[in-house]
C-alpha positions as CSV (number, residue, x, y, z in Angstrom):
1,M,-8.5,-0.7,28.4
2,K,-8.7,1.4,31.2
3,A,-7.1,5.0,29.8
4,P,-9.8,7.5,29.7
5,H,-11.4,7.4,26.2
6,S,-15.2,6.7,24.7
7,I,-16.2,4.8,21.8
8,T,-18.0,7.5,19.8
9,P,-20.1,6.9,16.9
10,K,-17.4,8.2,14.7
11,I,-15.4,5.8,16.0
12,L,-17.5,2.8,15.5
13,N,-18.1,3.9,11.6
14,L,-14.0,4.0,11.1
15,V,-13.4,1.0,12.8
16,Q,-16.7,-0.8,10.9
17,D,-14.5,0.7,7.7
18,I,-11.7,-0.5,8.5
19,S,-12.8,-3.9,8.8
20,H,-14.8,-3.8,5.8
21,Y,-11.7,-3.1,3.8
22,L,-9.6,-5.4,5.9
23,G,-11.8,-7.7,3.9
24,K,-11.8,-6.6,0.6
25,I,-8.1,-7.0,0.2
26,N,-7.8,-10.9,-0.4
27,A,-4.8,-13.2,0.0
28,S,-3.6,-13.0,-3.4
29,S,-3.0,-9.7,-4.5
30,L,-1.4,-9.6,-0.8
31,Q,1.3,-12.3,-2.2
32,K,1.7,-11.1,-5.4
33,V,3.0,-7.6,-4.4
34,Q,4.6,-8.8,-1.2
35,P,8.4,-8.4,-2.8
36,E,8.3,-5.2,-4.0
37,L,5.9,-3.6,-1.6
38,R,7.2,-4.3,1.8
39,K,10.7,-2.3,0.6
40,K,8.9,0.8,-0.5
41,N,6.7,0.5,2.3
42,K,9.4,0.2,4.9
43,I,11.4,3.1,3.0
44,K,8.0,5.1,3.3
45,T,7.4,4.0,6.9
46,I,11.4,5.0,8.0
47,H,11.5,8.1,6.4
48,S,8.3,9.5,7.6
49,T,8.5,8.5,11.1
50,L,12.3,10.4,11.4
51,A,10.9,13.3,9.6
52,I,8.2,14.0,11.5
53,E,10.9,14.1,14.7
54,G,13.1,16.3,12.2
55,N,15.2,14.3,10.1
56,T,15.9,16.3,7.0
57,L,17.4,12.9,4.9
58,T,14.9,12.4,1.4
59,E,13.3,9.5,0.7
60,D,15.8,8.6,-2.0
61,E,18.8,8.9,0.2
62,V,16.7,6.4,2.7
63,T,16.3,4.1,-0.2
64,R,20.2,4.4,-0.7
65,I,21.0,3.7,3.1
66,L,18.8,0.8,2.9
67,D,21.0,-0.6,-0.7
68,N,23.9,-0.3,1.9
69,K,25.1,2.5,-0.7
70,R,26.8,5.6,1.0
71,V,25.0,8.8,1.9
72,K,26.0,12.4,2.7
73,G,24.3,13.9,5.6
74,P,24.6,14.4,9.2
75,K,26.1,11.6,11.2
76,N,22.8,11.8,13.8
77,E,20.7,10.9,10.6
78,I,22.2,8.8,9.1
79,I,22.5,7.1,12.3
80,E,19.1,7.2,13.2
81,V,18.4,5.8,9.6
82,L,20.4,3.0,10.4
83,N,18.6,2.2,13.3
84,A,14.9,2.5,12.5
85,V,15.8,0.1,9.8
86,K,17.4,-2.4,12.2
87,V,14.6,-2.6,14.1
88,Y,11.9,-2.4,11.1
89,N,13.7,-5.4,10.0
90,Q,12.8,-7.2,13.2
91,L,9.8,-6.3,13.3
92,S,8.2,-9.6,13.3
93,D,10.5,-10.8,16.4
94,F,8.8,-8.5,18.7
95,N,5.8,-9.1,21.0
96,P,3.6,-6.1,21.2
97,Y,2.3,-7.4,24.4
98,S,5.9,-7.9,26.3
99,E,7.3,-4.4,28.1
100,A,10.6,-6.6,28.0
101,S,10.3,-6.6,24.2
102,F,9.5,-2.5,23.9
103,K,12.6,-2.2,26.1
104,T,15.1,-4.0,23.5
105,A,13.1,-2.0,20.7
106,H,14.1,1.1,21.8
107,K,17.1,0.1,22.5
108,I,18.0,-0.9,18.8
109,L,16.2,2.2,17.7
110,M,18.7,4.9,19.8
111,S,21.9,2.5,19.4
112,N,25.3,4.9,18.9
113,L,22.7,8.4,19.5
114,L,23.4,10.9,22.6
115,L,20.9,10.4,25.2
116,E,20.4,13.9,27.1
117,D,20.3,11.7,30.7
118,G,22.8,9.8,29.5
119,K,21.1,6.9,30.1
120,D,21.3,4.0,27.3
121,G,18.7,3.5,25.1
122,G,15.6,1.2,26.4
123,K,16.0,2.6,29.8
124,Y,13.1,4.6,31.0
125,R,13.6,8.1,31.8
126,S,15.2,9.3,35.3
127,Q,14.5,13.1,35.3
128,G,11.0,15.3,34.4
129,V,9.8,16.3,31.3
130,G,7.8,18.4,28.8
131,V,6.9,18.6,25.7
132,G,5.3,22.3,24.4
133,K,2.6,22.6,27.2
134,H,2.3,18.9,28.0
135,I,4.2,18.2,31.2
136,A,4.7,14.3,31.6
137,P,4.1,12.3,34.6
138,P,7.0,12.4,37.7
139,Y,9.6,10.0,36.1
140,G,9.4,8.1,39.3
141,M,6.0,7.1,38.2
142,V,6.9,5.9,35.0
143,P,7.7,2.2,35.4
144,E,4.1,1.0,37.2
145,L,2.9,3.3,34.4
146,M,4.1,1.4,31.9
147,K,3.8,-2.1,33.4
148,T,0.1,-1.0,33.9
149,L,-0.5,0.3,30.2
150,F,1.1,-2.9,28.5
151,K,-1.1,-5.2,31.3
152,D,-4.1,-3.2,29.9
153,L,-2.9,-3.8,26.6
154,K,-2.8,-7.4,26.7
155,E,-6.1,-7.6,28.8
156,S,-8.4,-5.5,27.1
157,K,-11.5,-6.6,24.9
158,L,-11.5,-3.8,22.7
159,P,-10.8,-4.3,18.8
160,E,-7.1,-4.8,18.4
161,I,-7.6,-1.4,15.8
162,I,-8.6,0.4,18.9
163,K,-6.1,-0.6,21.5
164,S,-3.1,0.0,19.2
165,C,-4.5,4.0,19.0
166,I,-5.4,3.7,22.7
167,F,-1.5,2.6,23.4
168,H,-0.2,5.1,21.0
169,Y,-1.4,8.1,22.6
170,E,-0.7,6.7,26.3
171,H,2.3,5.7,25.5
172,L,3.2,9.5,24.4
173,F,1.4,11.2,27.3
174,I,4.0,9.4,29.9
175,H,6.6,9.9,27.6
176,P,8.3,7.1,29.1
177,Y,12.1,7.9,27.3
178,I,14.2,11.4,27.7
179,D,14.2,11.0,23.4
180,G,12.5,8.6,20.6
181,N,8.6,8.4,22.1
182,G,7.6,9.4,18.8
183,R,9.2,6.8,17.0
184,M,8.6,4.6,19.7
185,G,4.5,5.0,20.0
186,R,4.4,4.6,15.9
187,L,6.8,1.7,15.8
188,W,4.7,0.0,18.2
189,Q,1.2,0.7,17.3
190,T,2.3,-0.6,13.7
191,L,3.5,-3.6,15.6
192,I,0.2,-4.4,17.2
193,L,-1.8,-3.7,13.9
194,V,1.1,-6.3,12.0
195,K,0.4,-8.8,14.6
196,F,-3.5,-8.7,14.0
197,D,-3.3,-8.8,10.2
198,P,0.2,-9.1,8.3
199,I,-1.3,-6.7,5.3
200,F,-0.6,-3.4,7.8
201,E,3.2,-4.4,6.7
202,F,2.5,-3.7,3.5
203,I,0.7,0.1,4.6
204,P,2.7,2.9,5.4
205,I,0.5,4.4,8.5
206,E,3.4,7.1,9.5
207,N,3.6,8.2,6.2
208,F,-0.2,9.1,6.3
209,I,0.7,11.1,10.0
210,K,3.8,13.1,8.5
211,N,1.1,14.3,5.7
212,S,-0.6,15.5,7.9
213,Q,1.5,15.8,10.8
214,S,-0.2,19.6,12.1
215,K,-3.3,17.6,12.7
216,Y,-1.6,14.6,14.1
217,Y,0.1,17.4,16.6
218,S,-3.2,19.2,17.5
219,A,-5.2,15.6,17.7
220,L,-2.9,14.8,20.8
221,R,-3.2,18.3,22.4
222,E,-6.9,18.1,21.7
223,S,-6.7,14.7,23.7
224,D,-4.8,16.3,26.8
225,V,-6.7,19.0,27.5
226,K,-9.5,17.5,27.4
227,G,-8.2,14.3,29.4
228,S,-9.1,11.3,26.8
229,S,-7.7,9.8,24.2
230,T,-10.6,9.8,22.1
231,V,-9.6,12.3,19.2
232,F,-6.5,10.6,18.9
233,I,-7.9,7.3,18.6
234,E,-10.6,9.1,15.6
235,F,-7.3,10.6,14.3
236,M,-5.4,7.9,13.9
237,L,-8.4,5.6,12.6
238,N,-8.4,8.2,9.9
239,A,-5.0,7.6,8.9
240,I,-5.3,3.5,9.3
241,S,-8.6,3.9,6.7
242,D,-7.0,6.0,4.4
243,G,-3.7,3.5,4.2
244,L,-6.5,0.9,3.5
245,V,-8.2,3.1,0.6
246,E,-4.3,3.5,-0.9
247,F,-3.5,0.2,-1.0
248,I,-6.9,-0.6,-2.4
249,N,-6.4,1.3,-5.1
250,R,-3.0,0.9,-6.0
251,K,-2.8,-1.0,-9.4
252,R,-1.2,-4.7,-9.3
253,K,-0.3,-6.9,-11.9
254,P,-3.4,-9.0,-12.8
255,L,-2.6,-12.7,-11.2
256,T,-1.8,-15.7,-14.2
257,K,-3.1,-18.8,-13.8
258,L,0.0,-20.2,-11.9
259,D,0.4,-17.0,-9.6
260,R,-3.2,-18.3,-8.6
261,L,-1.5,-21.9,-8.2
262,E,1.3,-21.1,-6.8
263,I,-0.4,-18.9,-4.2
264,A,-3.0,-21.9,-3.3
265,K,-0.3,-24.4,-2.4
266,K,1.3,-22.0,-0.2
267,H,-1.9,-21.7,1.5
268,F,-3.3,-25.2,1.5
269,K,0.0,-27.2,1.9
270,S,-0.5,-30.4,1.9
271,D,-4.3,-30.0,3.2
272,E,-7.4,-31.3,0.8
273,F,-9.6,-28.5,-0.4
274,S,-12.7,-28.0,-2.9
275,R,-13.4,-25.5,-5.6
276,K,-15.4,-23.2,-3.0
277,E,-12.4,-23.2,-1.0
278,Y,-10.1,-22.0,-3.9
279,L,-13.1,-19.7,-4.5
280,K,-12.8,-18.0,-1.0
281,L,-9.0,-17.9,-1.3
282,F,-9.3,-15.6,-5.0
283,L,-12.5,-13.4,-4.4
284,D,-12.5,-11.9,-7.5
285,V,-12.0,-15.0,-9.9
286,S,-15.2,-16.7,-11.6
287,A,-16.3,-20.0,-11.0
288,P,-15.4,-21.0,-14.4
289,T,-12.1,-19.7,-14.2
290,A,-11.5,-21.4,-10.6
291,T,-12.6,-24.9,-12.7
292,R,-10.2,-24.2,-15.5
293,D,-7.1,-23.8,-13.0
294,L,-8.0,-26.6,-11.3
295,R,-8.3,-28.4,-14.2
296,S,-4.6,-27.3,-15.4
297,G,-3.1,-28.3,-12.2
298,V,-4.6,-31.6,-12.6
299,E,-3.8,-31.8,-16.4
300,N,0.0,-30.3,-15.4
301,K,0.7,-32.9,-12.2
302,L,0.7,-30.0,-9.9
303,L,-2.8,-31.5,-8.0
304,E,-4.6,-34.7,-7.8
305,R,-8.1,-35.2,-7.9
306,V,-10.0,-36.8,-5.5
307,G,-13.2,-37.8,-5.3
308,M,-16.4,-37.1,-8.1
309,D,-18.7,-33.9,-8.9
310,R,-19.9,-32.0,-5.8
311,N,-17.5,-34.3,-3.4
312,T,-14.4,-33.4,-5.8
313,K,-11.6,-32.4,-3.6
314,Y,-8.0,-31.8,-4.3
315,L,-4.4,-32.2,-3.5
316,F,-1.1,-30.3,-4.5
317,V,1.3,-33.4,-5.5
318,R,4.5,-32.8,-3.2
């Protein structure tokens, strides 16, 4: 992307680490924990991104709201949670490279919340703003700056991991809305990451930012002073790396033979596959275990066996 930044050895090492961790997380563990982990992650994500902005509701209260239970608290803070729940529930519907999609997400995020300039959510600010020592660009420049940012995001050849960090920073630098910019920056980085690899739907990056909130703001200030997002990119890559490590180390129930066959059926669908391809799907399974799985599948009429010996293929019965 054209926004000022440098690709340092630290950034390269972190990207390499992240790639390694992504490779280590296999499809089987993702499929197994999906239902329960998706909800837990959503709760942590929503609680964290709002807490960074001063929302005082607890994680338990956010959970109750997500479960459609009544909660006592400041009206605006409850609305913030309801809006965040709605926008994160629709995450897969948004296009990370579309400015129109970006505006729609902000409109949902800020629905029924009073904005200082009287504008509706999804509309860029019409006044100057400053955050701490940072003076955002004049409001008249915002539309063109945002148009350029999305164009760069779409056309850049940089890895998506790095682009997500640059977008997060540049969006905060431009500060296109009168309110909700922090939430939108974190939301859009998460969206870019999820579209790059679905595993990020299960990793609450926002929670790692909240737990290092002072460093988050420090990285933003230092990047402002230097006129480059490099320091912020390094901070965010660290947060992403920490999130992946935590996911890998989280204890998960071991898969049964039926679990693996069910996952394989969803993966291969109506395509033929070999034992070797089955093993690639389950990196922590031995060759003899894979053989037993497939034999059981054939015996229980879940699978059809095609060919013999090294040419053997399998096909799920419809």
